[in-house]
C-alpha positions in Angstrom: 6.4 -27.0 -12.3 5.5 -30.6 -12.9 2.2 -32.5 -13.1 2.0 -35.2 -10.4 2.6 -38.6 -12.0 0.0 -40.2 -9.8 -2.8 -37.7 -10.7 -1.9 -36.6 -14.2 0.3 -39.3 -15.7 -2.3 -40.1 -18.4 -2.1 -36.5 -19.8 1.7 -36.1 -19.5 3.1 -34.4 -22.6 -0.4 -33.4 -23.8 -0.4 -29.8 -25.0 -4.0 -29.7 -26.1 -6.5 -32.3 -27.2 -8.2 -32.9 -30.5 -11.4 -31.6 -28.9 -9.7 -28.3 -28.0 -8.4 -28.0 -31.6 -11.9 -28.6 -33.0 -13.5 -26.1 -30.7 -10.8 -23.6 -31.5 -11.9 -23.8 -35.2 -15.5 -23.2 -34.1 -14.5 -20.2 -32.0 -12.6 -18.7 -34.9 -15.5 -19.2 -37.2 -18.0 -17.8 -34.7 -16.0 -14.6 -34.2 -14.9 -13.6 -37.7 -16.1 -10.1 -37.1 -14.1 -9.7 -33.9 -11.0 -11.5 -35.3 -10.9 -9.2 -38.3 -11.4 -6.0 -36.3 -8.3 -3.7 -36.0 -5.9 -4.9 -33.3 -6.8 -3.5 -29.9 -4.9 -0.3 -29.2 -4.4 1.6 -25.9 -7.9 2.9 -26.4 -9.4 -0.6 -26.2 -11.9 -2.3 -28.4 -13.6 0.1 -30.7 -16.4 -2.1 -31.9 -19.4 -1.7 -29.4 -20.6 -5.2 -30.2 -17.4 -6.6 -28.7 -18.4 -5.3 -25.3 -21.1 -6.4 -22.9 -22.5 -5.1 -19.7 -21.8 -7.0 -16.5 -22.8 -5.6 -13.1 -22.6 -7.4 -9.7 -25.5 -5.7 -7.8 -24.5 -4.2 -4.4 -27.4 -6.0 -2.7 -27.0 -9.4 -4.3 -27.1 -12.2 -1.8 -28.6 -15.0 -3.8 -27.6 -18.5 -2.8 -26.2 -19.8 -6.0 -23.0 -21.0 -7.8 -20.7 -18.1 -6.8 -22.0 -18.0 -3.2 -19.1 -18.8 -0.8 -20.8 -17.6 2.4 -20.5 -21.1 3.8 -16.8 -20.3 4.5 -18.0 -18.2 7.4 -18.3 -20.4 10.4 -21.3 -19.0 12.2 -21.6 -15.4 13.6 -18.3 -13.7 14.1 -17.0 -14.4 17.6 -19.3 -17.4 18.2 -16.2 -19.6 18.7 -14.4 -17.2 21.0 -12.0 -14.3 20.4 -9.5 -14.4 17.5 -6.2 -14.9 19.2 -2.6 -15.5 18.1 -1.1 -18.9 18.3 2.1 -20.2 16.6 2.2 -17.0 14.5 -1.3 -17.2 13.1 -4.9 -16.3 13.9 -7.0 -18.9 15.6 -10.4 -19.1 17.4 -9.8 -19.2 21.1 -12.4 -21.8 21.8 -11.6 -24.3 19.1 -7.9 -23.6 18.1 -9.0 -23.6 14.5 -6.9 -21.4 12.3 -8.8 -18.6 10.4 -7.7 -16.5 7.4 -9.5 -13.3 6.6 -10.6 -11.8 3.3 -12.0 -8.3 3.7 -12.8 -4.9 2.4 -12.6 -1.4 3.7 -15.7 0.7 4.4 -14.9 4.4 4.7 -16.5 7.8 5.4 -20.2 7.7 4.6 -20.0 4.0 3.8 -20.0 3.4 7.5 -23.5 4.9 8.2 -26.0 3.1 5.9 -29.7 2.9 6.5 -30.7 -0.3 8.4 -32.1 -2.0 5.4 -29.0 -1.3 3.5 -26.8 -2.5 6.3 -28.5 -5.9 6.2 -28.0 -6.1 2.4 -24.4 -5.1 2.6 -23.5 -7.7 5.2 -25.3 -10.5 3.2 -23.6 -9.4 0.0 -20.1 -9.3 1.4 -20.6 -12.7 3.0 -21.7 -14.2 -0.3 -18.5 -13.0 -2.0 -16.3 -14.6 0.6 -15.7 -11.7 3.0 -15.3 -12.5 6.7 -13.8 -9.1 7.7 -14.6 -5.5 7.2 -12.3 -2.6 8.2 -14.0 0.4 9.7 -11.9 3.2 8.3 -12.0 7.0 8.4 -14.9 7.2 10.8 -12.9 9.8 12.8 -12.5 12.1 9.8 -13.0 15.8 10.3 -12.8 16.6 6.6 -15.6 17.1 4.2 -14.3 15.5 1.0 -16.1 16.1 -2.3 -19.2 13.9 -2.4 -18.6 12.6 1.1 -21.1 13.5 3.8 -20.8 10.9 6.5 -18.8 11.7 9.6 -19.0 10.5 13.2 -18.8 13.9 14.8 -21.9 15.8 15.9 -22.3 18.8 13.6 -24.0 20.8 16.4 -20.5 21.3 17.9 -17.6 23.1 16.4 -15.1 20.5 17.7 -14.4 16.8 17.1 -15.0 15.8 20.7 -18.7 14.9 20.6 -19.8 11.8 18.8 -23.1 12.1 16.8 -25.5 9.6 18.5 -27.4 9.1 15.2 -24.3 8.2 13.2 -23.0 5.9 15.9 -26.3 4.1 16.0 -26.1 3.4 12.2 -22.5 2.2 12.6 -23.6 0.0 15.5 -26.3 -1.6 13.4 -23.9 -2.2 10.5 -21.4 -3.8 12.9 -24.1 -6.1 14.3 -25.3 -7.2 10.8 -21.7 -7.9 9.7 -21.0 -9.9 12.9 -24.3 -11.8 12.4 -23.1 -12.9 8.9 -19.7 -14.1 10.2 -17.8 -11.0 9.3 -15.4 -9.6 11.9 -14.7 -5.9 12.4 -11.2 -4.4 12.0 -11.4 -1.2 14.0 -9.2 1.7 13.0 -8.9 4.4 15.7 -6.9 7.4 14.6 -7.1 7.8 10.8 -8.0 11.3 9.4 -9.0 13.4 12.4 -7.5 16.8 12.2 -7.3 18.7 15.4 -8.3 22.4 15.5 -8.4 25.2 18.0 -12.1 24.4 18.7 -10.9 21.2 20.2 -8.9 23.2 22.8 -5.6 23.3 20.9 -3.4 26.4 20.3 -3.6 28.2 17.0 -0.3 26.5 15.9 -2.2 23.2 15.4 -3.6 24.7 12.1 -0.1 25.1 10.8 1.2 21.6 11.2 2.6 20.6 7.8 1.6 16.9 8.0 -1.9 15.6 7.0 -4.1 14.8 9.9 -1.5 15.9 12.4 0.5 12.7 11.7 3.9 12.4 13.5 3.0 15.2 16.0 0.1 13.2 17.5 2.8 10.6 18.6 4.6 13.0 20.9 2.2 15.8 21.8 0.7 15.1 25.2 -2.5 17.0 24.5 -3.2 15.2 21.2 -2.6 11.9 22.9 -5.0 12.7 25.7 -7.7 13.9 23.3 -7.3 10.7 21.2 -7.6 8.6 24.3 -10.9 10.4 25.1 -12.3 9.4 21.7 -11.0 5.8 22.0 -12.7 5.5 25.3 -16.0 6.9 24.0 -16.0 4.6 21.0 -14.7 1.3 22.5 -16.5 1.3 25.8 -19.8 2.3 24.3 -22.4 -0.5 24.4 -23.7 -1.5 20.9 -27.4 -1.9 21.6 -27.7 -4.4 18.8 -25.0 -6.8 20.2 -25.3 -5.9 23.8 -21.6 -5.6 24.1 -18.9 -2.9 24.1 -16.6 -3.0 21.1 -13.7 -3.6 23.6 -15.4 -6.8 24.8 -17.0 -8.1 21.6 -15.4 -11.3 20.2 -16.8 -10.2 16.8 -14.1 -7.5 16.8 -11.0 -8.8 15.2 -8.5 -6.2 16.2 -7.8 -2.6 17.2 -5.5 -0.5 15.1 -4.1 2.5 17.0 -2.9 5.0 14.3 -3.2 4.4 10.6 -0.2 5.1 8.4 1.9 7.0 10.9 5.4 7.1 12.3 7.4 9.9 14.0 10.3 8.9 11.9 8.5 9.7 8.7 5.7 8.7 6.4 6.0 6.1 3.6 8.7 7.0 1.0 10.1 9.9 3.0 13.7 10.3 4.1 13.7 9.0 7.7 13.7 11.6 10.4 13.5 14.7 8.2 10.9 17.4 8.2 10.3 18.0 11.9 12.4 21.1 12.0 9.5 23.0 10.3 7.0 22.4 13.1 5.1 25.5 14.3 5.0 26.6 17.9 4.4 25.2 20.4 5.2 21.8 18.9 8.7 22.7 17.8 9.7 23.5 21.3 7.9 20.5 22.8 9.9 18.2 20.5 13.1 20.1 21.1 12.7 19.7 24.8 12.2 16.0 24.4 15.2 15.7 22.1 17.5 17.6 24.5 16.3 15.6 27.5 17.1 12.4 25.6 20.6 13.6 24.7 21.3 14.8 28.2 20.4 11.4 29.6 22.7 9.7 27.1 25.7 12.0 27.2 25.4 14.1 30.4 27.3 17.1 29.1 27.6 19.2 25.9 31.3 18.4 25.8 30.7 14.6 25.7 28.0 15.1 23.1 30.3 17.3 20.9 33.1 14.8 21.1 30.9 11.9 20.1 29.4 13.8 17.2 32.8 15.1 16.0 34.3 11.6 15.7 34.3 10.5 12.1 36.5 9.5 9.3 38.4 12.3 7.6 37.5 13.7 4.2 39.9 12.7 1.4 41.0 14.1 -1.9 40.6 17.5 -3.4 37.5 19.8 -3.7 35.1 18.4 -6.4 32.8 21.4 -6.4 33.1 24.1 -9.2 33.5 27.8 -8.3 30.3 28.8 -6.4 30.5 32.5 -5.8 29.1 33.7 -9.2 25.3 34.4 -9.0 25.1 33.5 -12.7 25.8 29.9 -11.8 22.8 29.8 -9.5 19.1 29.2 -10.3 16.1 30.6 -8.4 13.0 28.4 -8.5 10.0 30.5 -7.4 6.6 29.1 -6.8 3.5 31.4 -6.5 3.4 33.4 -3.2 7.1 34.0 -3.2 9.5 36.7 -4.5 13.2 36.6 -4.6 16.4 38.0 -6.3 20.0 36.9 -6.3 23.2 38.9 -6.6 26.9 39.1 -5.6 27.7 40.4 -2.2 30.4 40.1 0.5 32.5 37.6 -1.5 29.7 35.3 -2.2 26.0 35.1 -3.3 23.1 36.8 -1.6 19.5 35.8 -2.0 16.9 38.4 -1.0 13.4 37.3 -0.2 10.8 40.1 0.2 7.9 37.7 0.1 7.7 34.1 1.3 4.8 31.6 1.3 5.9 29.9 4.5 6.6 26.6 2.8 10.3 25.9 2.4 10.4 24.1 -0.9 8.3 26.7 -2.7 11.3 28.9 -3.0 14.6 27.3 -3.8 18.0 28.3 -5.0 20.6 25.9 -6.3 23.4 25.1 -8.8 22.3 22.5 -11.3 23.8 20.3 -14.0 26.5 19.0 -11.8 28.1 15.6 -12.6 30.3 15.3 -9.5 28.5 12.6 -7.5 29.1 8.9 -7.7 26.3 6.8 -6.3 27.2 4.8 -3.3 30.0 7.1 -2.1 29.9 9.3 1.0 30.6 13.0 0.7 30.9 16.0 2.9 29.8 19.4 1.6 31.0 22.4 3.4 29.6 26.0 3.0 30.2 29.4 4.5 26.8 30.9 5.3 25.0 33.7 7.2 21.6 35.4 7.3 20.2 38.7 8.3 18.5 37.1 11.3 19.2 33.9 13.2 17.4 31.0 11.5 17.4 27.4 10.5 17.8 26.6 6.8 17.0 23.4 5.0 19.7 22.1 2.6 19.4 19.2 0.2 20.3 17.6 -3.1 17.8 16.5 -5.8 17.4 15.6 -9.4 16.1 18.4 -11.6 13.2 16.6 -13.4 10.4 16.0 -10.8 8.3 18.9 -9.7 8.2 19.8 -6.0 7.2 18.7 -3.5 7.8 15.3 -5.0 11.5 15.7 -5.6 13.8 12.8 -5.9 16.4 13.2 -3.1 20.0 12.3 -3.8 20.8 11.4 -0.3 21.3 14.8 1.3 18.6 16.5 3.3 19.7 18.3 6.4 19.3 21.5 8.5 21.9 24.2 9.3 21.5 27.0 11.8 22.6 30.4 10.6 23.5 33.6 12.5 24.2 37.1 11.4 28.0 36.4 11.2 29.7 34.1 8.7 29.8 30.4 10.0 31.0 27.3 8.4 28.5 24.5 8.1 29.2 20.9 6.9 26.8 18.1 5.9 27.7 14.5 5.2 25.6 12.2 2.9 25.7 9.1 0.8 24.9 9.8 -2.9 21.9 7.9 -4.2 20.0 8.1 -7.6 22.5 10.8 -8.9 22.6 11.3 -12.6 25.2 13.3 -14.5 23.9 16.6 -15.7 20.8 16.5 -13.6 22.0 17.0 -10.1 21.0 20.0 -8.0 23.5 20.6 -5.2 23.1 22.3 -2.8 19.4 23.2 -2.8 18.6 25.9 -0.3 15.0 25.9 0.8 14.2 29.5 1.4 10.4 29.7 1.5 9.9 29.9 5.2 11.1 33.5 5.9 11.6 36.9 4.4 15.1 38.5 4.5 18.5 37.7 3.1 20.8 34.7 3.1 24.4 34.5 2.0 26.5 31.5 0.8 30.1 31.3 -0.4 33.2 29.0 -0.8 31.4 25.7 -1.2 33.6 22.6 -1.1 32.7 18.9 -1.7 35.0 16.1 -0.7 34.8 12.3 -0.5 34.4 10.9 3.0 33.1 12.3 6.2 34.6 15.1 8.3 32.7 14.9 11.6 30.1 17.3 13.0 30.8 20.4 14.9 28.1 21.8 17.3 27.8 25.6 17.2 28.4 27.5 20.4 24.8 28.3 20.7 23.8 24.6 20.9 24.2 23.2 24.4 22.5 20.5 26.5 22.5 22.7 29.5 20.4 25.3 27.8 18.3 22.7 25.9 19.2 24.3 22.6 20.5 21.5 20.4 18.6 21.8 17.2 16.1 19.3 15.7 16.8 17.4 12.6 20.6 17.4 12.9 22.8 17.2 9.8 23.3 14.2 7.7 26.5 13.3 9.5 26.4 9.7 10.7 26.8 10.2 14.5 24.1 12.8 15.1 21.8 11.2 12.5 22.0 7.9 14.3 21.2 9.6 17.6 18.3 11.4 16.0 16.8 8.2 14.6 17.2 6.4 17.9 15.5 9.3 19.8 12.6 9.3 17.4 12.3 5.5 17.7 12.4 5.6 21.5 9.8 8.4 21.6 7.5 6.5 19.3 7.9 3.3 21.3 6.9 5.1 24.4 3.8 6.2 22.7 3.0 2.7 21.5 3.5 1.2 24.9 1.4 3.9 26.6 -1.5 3.5 24.1 -1.4 -0.3 24.2 -1.5 -0.2 28.0 -4.4 2.3 28.0 -6.4 0.1 25.6 -5.7 -3.1 27.5 -5.8 -2.0 31.1 -8.0 1.1 31.1 -10.5 0.2 28.4 -10.4 -3.6 28.7 -9.7 -4.3 25.0 -9.4 -8.0 24.6 -8.7 -8.2 20.9 -5.3 -8.1 19.1 -3.7 -4.6 18.9 -1.1 -3.2 16.6 0.1 0.4 16.1 0.5 1.2 12.5 1.6 -0.2 9.1 5.0 -1.4 8.1 6.9 1.0 5.9 5.8 4.0 8.0 9.1 4.6 9.7 11.2 2.5 7.3 13.0 -0.4 8.9 12.1 0.9 12.4 8.4 0.0 11.7 9.3 -3.7 11.8 10.9 -3.2 15.2 8.0 -1.1 16.5 5.5 -3.7 15.4 7.5 -6.7 16.6 6.0 -5.9 20.0 2.5 -5.9 18.6 0.1 -8.8 18.4 0.5 -8.9 14.6 1.8 -6.9 11.7 0.0 -5.0 9.0 1.0 -3.6 5.6 -0.5 -1.6 2.7 0.2 -1.9 -1.0 -1.0 -0.2 -4.1 -0.1 -0.6 -7.7 0.2 2.8 -9.6 -2.0 4.4 -6.9 -4.1 7.5 -7.7 -6.4 9.3 -5.3 -8.1 11.3 -8.0 -9.2 10.9 -11.6 -7.6 14.2 -12.4 -4.1 12.6 -11.8 -2.0 11.2 -14.7 -2.4 7.4 -15.0 0.6 5.1 -15.3 -1.2 2.6 -17.4 0.9 -0.5 -17.0 0.5 -4.0 -15.6 2.5 -5.3 -12.6 3.1 -8.6 -14.3 5.5 -7.0 -16.8 7.7 -5.6 -14.0 7.7 -8.5 -11.5 11.4 -8.8 -11.8 12.2 -5.1 -11.3 9.3 -3.5 -9.4 6.2 -4.9 -7.9 4.0 -4.3 -4.8 3.5 -8.0 -4.0 7.2 -8.8 -3.6 7.8 -5.6 -1.7 5.2 -6.6 0.9 6.4 -10.1 1.1 9.9 -8.9 1.9 8.6 -6.6 4.6 6.9 -9.2 6.8 8.3 -10.2 10.2 8.8 -13.9 11.1 6.7 -15.3 13.9 3.8 -12.9 13.7 0.4 -13.1 11.9 0.5 -11.1 8.7 -2.2 -8.7 7.5 -2.6 -6.4 4.5 -5.5 -4.1 5.2 -5.3 -2.0 2.0 -4.6 -3.1 -1.5 -5.7 -2.0 -5.0 -4.8 -1.7 -8.6 -6.3 1.7 -9.2 -9.0 2.5 -11.8 -8.7 3.4 -14.7 -5.5 1.3 -15.1 -6.6 -1.1 -17.9 -4.8 -4.1 -16.4 -6.8 -4.4 -13.2 -7.9 -8.0 -13.9 -4.5 -9.1 -12.6 -5.2 -7.7 -9.1 -7.2 -10.4 -7.3 -5.6 -13.5 -8.9 -2.1 -12.2 -8.0 -3.0 -10.9 -4.6 -4.9 -13.9 -3.3 -2.5 -16.5 -4.6 0.6 -14.7 -3.4 -0.9 -14.2 0.0 -1.8 -17.9 0.3 1.6 -18.9 -1.0 3.3 -16.6 1.5 1.0 -17.9 4.3 -0.4 -14.5 5.2 -3.3 -14.3 7.6 -5.6 -11.5 6.4 -6.0 -9.5 3.1 -8.3 -6.6 2.4 -9.2 -4.6 -0.7 -9.6 -0.9 -0.6 -12.4 -0.2 -0.9 -16.1 -1.3 -1.0 -17.8 2.1 -0.9 -20.7 2.4 -3.3 -24.0 0.9 -2.5 -27.6 1.9 -2.0 -30.4 3.2 -4.2 -29.6 5.4 -7.1 -29.1 8.9 -6.0 -28.1 7.9 -2.5 -25.4 10.1 -0.9 -22.8 7.3 -0.9 -23.5 6.6 -4.5 -24.5 3.5 -6.4 -22.1 0.7 -7.5 -23.4 0.8 -11.1 -20.0 2.1 -12.3 -16.4 2.8 -11.3 -16.6 6.2 -9.7 -13.1 6.8 -8.4 -9.6 5.2 -8.4 -9.8 3.3 -5.2 -13.3 1.8 -5.6 -13.3 -1.9 -6.1 -16.8 -3.3 -5.7 -18.3 -2.1 -9.0 -15.5 -3.4 -11.2 -16.0 -6.8 -12.8 -12.2 -7.0 -13.2 -11.9 -6.9 -9.4 -15.1 -8.1 -7.8 -15.7 -10.7 -10.4 -12.6 -12.6 -9.1 -13.7 -12.4 -5.4 -15.3 -15.9 -5.1 -12.2 -17.4 -6.6 -10.0 -15.4 -4.4 -11.9 -16.5 -1.3 -11.4 -20.1 -2.3 -7.7 -19.7 -3.2 -6.8 -17.8 0.0 -9.3 -18.7 2.7 -9.8 -22.3 1.8 -6.1 -22.8 1.0 -6.6 -24.1 -2.5 -3.2 -22.3 -3.2 -0.9 -24.2 -0.9 1.8 -22.5 1.2 5.3 -22.3 -0.2 7.1 -25.4 0.9 10.4 -23.5 1.7 11.0 -20.5 3.9 13.7 -17.9 3.6 14.5 -15.8 6.7 16.7 -12.7 6.6 18.5 -12.2 9.9 18.3 -8.7 11.5 19.8 -7.4 14.8 17.7 -8.0 17.9 17.6 -4.2 18.6 16.9 -1.4 16.1 20.2 -0.7 14.3 19.9 3.1 14.2 23.6 3.5 13.3 23.2 1.2 10.3 20.0 2.9 9.2 21.8 6.2 9.4 24.3 4.7 6.9 21.5 3.7 4.5 20.4 0.3 5.6 16.9 -0.6 4.3 15.0 -3.9 4.1 15.4 -3.9 0.3 19.1 -3.4 0.6 19.5 -6.1 3.3 17.7 -8.6 1.0 19.7 -7.5 -2.0 23.0 -8.0 0.0 22.0 -11.6 0.6 21.3 -12.2 -3.1 17.5 -12.4 -2.8 15.6 -10.8 -5.7 12.0 -9.8 -6.2 11.1 -13.0 -8.1 12.1 -15.1 -5.0 8.8 -14.1 -3.4 7.1 -16.5 -5.9 9.5 -19.3 -4.9 9.8 -19.1 -1.1 8.1 -17.8 2.0 10.0 -14.6 2.9 10.2 -13.2 6.4 12.4 -10.7 8.2 14.0 -12.4 11.2 14.5 -9.8 14.0 16.9 -11.5 16.4 16.9 -14.7 14.4 19.6 -16.3 12.3 19.6 -16.5 8.5 17.7 -19.3 6.9 18.8 -19.9 3.4 17.0 -22.5 1.3 18.9 -25.2 -0.5 19.0 -24.3 -4.2 17.3 -27.6 -5.0 14.4 -26.9 -2.5 10.9 -27.2 -4.0 9.4 -23.9 -5.1 5.7 -24.5 -5.0 2.8 -23.9 -7.3 3.6 -20.3 -8.6 5.4 -19.7 -11.8 6.2 -16.3 -13.4 7.5 -15.9 -16.9 8.7 -12.4 -17.4 11.7 -12.6 -19.7 9.7 -11.4 -22.7 7.4 -8.4 -21.8 5.2 -9.3 -24.8 4.3 -12.7 -23.2 4.8 -11.9 -19.5 2.5 -14.1 -17.3 1.9 -15.2 -13.8 0.7 -18.8 -13.4 -0.9 -20.7 -10.4 -1.0 -24.4 -10.8 -2.5 -26.2 -7.8 -4.7 -29.3 -7.9 -7.9 -27.4 -7.1 -7.0 -23.9 -8.4 -5.5 -22.8 -11.7 -4.9 -19.2 -12.6 -3.0 -17.2 -15.2 -2.8 -13.5 -15.9 -0.7 -11.6 -18.3 -0.1 -11.2 -22.0 -1.7 -14.4 -23.1 -3.7 -13.3 -26.1 -3.1 -15.9 -28.9 -1.1 -18.1 -26.5 -1.6 -21.6 -25.1 -1.2 -22.0 -21.4 -0.8 -25.6 -20.2 -1.5 -26.5 -16.5 -1.2 -29.8 -14.8 -4.6 -31.2 -16.0 -5.9 -28.3 -17.9 -5.1 -26.3 -21.1 -6.3 -22.9 -22.2 -5.9 -21.6 -25.8 -6.6 -17.9 -25.7 -8.0 -16.0 -28.6 -8.0 -12.2 -29.2 -7.8 -10.1 -26.0 -7.7 -6.4 -25.5 -4.0 -5.5 -25.3 -3.4 -9.3 -25.6 -3.9 -9.1 -21.8 -6.3 -11.2 -19.7 -6.8 -13.1 -16.4 -8.4 -16.5 -15.9 -9.1 -18.6 -12.9 -10.3 -22.2 -12.6 -11.3 -22.9 -9.0 -13.0 -25.9 -7.5 -15.8 -24.5 -5.3 -16.0 -27.8 -3.4 -12.2 -27.8 -2.8 -11.6 -31.1 -4.6 -9.0 -31.5 -7.3 -10.4 -30.3 -10.6 -10.6 -33.7 -12.1 -13.0 -34.9 -9.4 -14.7 -31.6 -8.6 -18.5 -31.3 -9.3 -18.5 -27.5 -9.0 -15.8 -25.5 -10.9 -16.0 -21.8 -11.4 -14.2 -20.3 -14.4 -13.7 -16.5 -14.3 -12.2 -14.7 -17.3 -11.7 -10.9 -17.7 -9.6 -9.0 -20.1 -10.5 -5.3 -19.9 -13.3 -3.3 -18.2 -14.5 0.3 -18.4 -17.5 2.4 -17.8 -20.1 2.8 -20.5 -19.1 5.9 -22.5 -15.7 6.2 -20.8 -13.1 7.9 -22.9 -9.4 8.9 -22.6 -7.7 12.1 -23.5 -5.6 12.2 -26.6 -2.4 11.3 -24.8 -4.1 8.4 -23.1 -2.8 9.6 -19.8 -6.1 10.3 -18.0 -9.8 10.0 -18.5 -11.6 12.7 -20.6 -14.9 11.2 -19.6 -15.5 8.9 -16.7 -18.7 7.5 -18.2 -21.8 5.9 -16.7 -23.0 2.5 -15.7 -23.3 -0.4 -16.1 -19.6 -1.5 -16.3 -18.6 -2.8 -19.7 -16.4 -5.9 -20.3 -14.5 -6.4 -23.5 -15.4 -9.7 -25.1 -12.8 -12.4 -25.1 -12.3 -15.9 -26.5 -10.6 -19.0 -25.4 -10.9 -22.8 -25.7 -10.6 -24.7 -22.4 -9.7 -28.3 -21.7 -9.9 -29.8 -18.2 -9.0 -33.4 -17.2 -12.1 -34.9 -15.6 -13.4 -38.2 -14.3 -16.5 -37.9 -16.5 -18.6 -35.5 -18.6 -19.4 -32.1 -17.4 -22.1 -29.5 -18.1 -21.1 -25.8 -18.6 -23.3 -22.8 -18.1 -22.8 -19.1 -18.3 -23.7 -17.1 -15.1 -25.1 -13.6 -14.9 -23.9 -10.8 -12.6 -25.6 -12.3 -9.6 -24.2 -15.8 -10.3 -27.5 -17.2 -11.6 -27.3 -19.9 -14.3 -28.0 -18.6 -17.8 -27.3 -20.3 -21.1 -25.7 -23.8 -21.5 -22.3 -23.9 -23.2 -21.6 -26.7 -25.7 -19.0 -29.1 -24.2 -17.3 -32.3 -25.2 -15.9 -35.2 -23.2 -13.2 -37.2 -24.9 -10.0 -39.1 -23.7 -10.6 -37.9 -20.1 -10.9 -34.3 -21.1 -13.8 -31.9 -20.9 -13.5 -29.2 -23.6 -15.6 -26.1 -24.4 -15.2 -22.7 -25.9 -15.6 -19.1 -24.5 -16.9 -16.8 -27.2 -18.0 -13.1 -27.3 -21.6 -14.2 -27.8 -21.8 -15.6 -24.3 -21.5 -12.2 -22.7 -20.3 -13.4 -19.3 -17.1 -13.5 -17.2 -18.4 -16.5 -15.2 -18.8 -20.1 -16.3 -20.1 -22.9 -14.1 -18.7 -26.4 -14.8 -20.7 -29.1 -13.1 -21.3 -32.8 -13.1 -24.5 -33.9 -14.9 
């Protein structure tokens, strides 16, 4: 990046001024005690004097230096509905483009007392929020510490809304709208159907959380969901006088959170549906057979199509398989099994089964016969003591189930009481010599005996042969066909077609029957793999979710690492950027760097700047949950309480005013160059069956993760490739990740500067500003310099500097391995002291003040103006993360 000659020519080549050097000496002298303390370890600063308390009160709405509520342009909806024009959100009455910064409110957070609702709305507006996502209001679960639910407890079902709870939610919505905050309304999130709702007993045995996947094809679930959607959206909010469906203060309607019939995020597409209980297994089987019958007409034509494939080549790669000593039994609690020789092969006897397939597995391990990227066909002779369906896969041996790493094979075979030959085709991925389990027989669903013998493994594909008991005429073709290409492509296309029918039906119901006027989308990208982009291409806009080292519980092991160090190899921001469709507004409704990760200060500077650079339209944090008086059921935001909480953490919430200016006000300009990846106009099920993913498609074009910080990236469904000229401008972002010890992410725009990474002891030079960092915990920190009046920094009369290195609860401790918290600790949040010297090009002298947790001015900070530069020092004695820089 270069400084503009017109604006910054007078400081070209200046690393830091004499004033900065002088202040650096003062800082070092002022913090001898800190400087001579032992280097910060993974356990953080040990000297209690090097920490200070910093709390942003949940009810703070004071109009002061950090207040950016003026960004909200009147009550939400006062300028018409938010509509889509030219691929972005605009006000229908003015045509003015609007970007949204928001937070999620969930569970009991949706039902505050009236006086709290007023304070919540004012607080969120102050910190730059103009959207709130209503999330999990349909939950039927009682989570630990969570009391609030929308359903009336007087009834055993989830088909009666509690009038008292709805009234509280209505009042909250009205207060938010009054403050210019739009509502993002999720519909189906965490509702779990049960027999009391009128469903068969089998509904309790569905293996997916919240009945996901099944609720997309089961007609009864769809009907009951529609009933709830009607009751909620056509209800008149007494505080606005409008139904939600007709309220321009409602931004959008989201049909079904994090859901796809093809599979949930990270799962192998199309797999897992074979295990559905009655009657859902038969319902989906009937739909599948009807789809196949419509496409092929007869079993003979289907069999011919599925049998056509390349021939296997070469000799058998598999070692002798008929010795039980070569096999391993992996038995989880609730299962019993033995293995022995019988009938020329191996027999597994299961006297007790838990009912969950992966909890009892048998496999051969330590195999080094797979080469990643090659296709194989594995053939086995098998039988069972009763007709059944058996799951067969390939995995690495190191993870614990059910989080196994698949090697590309996961299929189903139907067995009878006679020996049958079964073949599965797959493409090897993630294989590692000496650690491959192949085949893995998942035996935990039934008691009885299973035999296997004469396994062969050859390169190539050998086609697929339907067994004689599978016919279209009888409707008996099995769910989840094998990994062979032809049946797998049909299976994925069937699931996609079935899901699209659901989306079209729900959208029509919302629009035509309920009169919903706002934007509608179905679910998040990533849920359904590449198919999700095609599904949402028909929606008004697209939505994504992203987490860094996500944890749902403090009892889970923490991967305590920063994203900035792995930007070139693995990062959530680039992944989301590569997922987005061209020509549609882009939203991210969930994002977090989860507590207690010690590098959370990188979250908002990176998230807000990348979103602005990529020209996204809405970003949310997950979540703002704790507020209210101490002892309130929803908790108090005086500390970090659980991994996904954001509002109590100075490392997150402290950057919110800066994030609002960077993103909503566009202080971080859009990338000047766009890169579009061409994709077929119709969902390429055949290519997806062969392993096509968005990541692979980008990789094949030579686009890498770091390109997200150079160009606007979009997926072009039905569009041609757009490849930037190598000499095209790259914009205001710069990442330096070659050396992990000094990895950093820099934003250098005229009215916004930002850096986060391993900058302790380093000098960071911007165009018109320089920061010399002192000692930081882990040598890691984040700093933003943002003009609150949107002017270039040199002319700005109101600059907010935010600097955070490490935060934690008071009394928080880690276990000996530093892998999870031993003690969560209490409030208020503690911030590790940091030091830096700052120099900013300016058109005259400036005053500098520290700010308290509400943004009120506190102590003046000594500053100097010399040679067109304002210089000052940040020291531990100041005990603040916020510094106001103003004209005299």
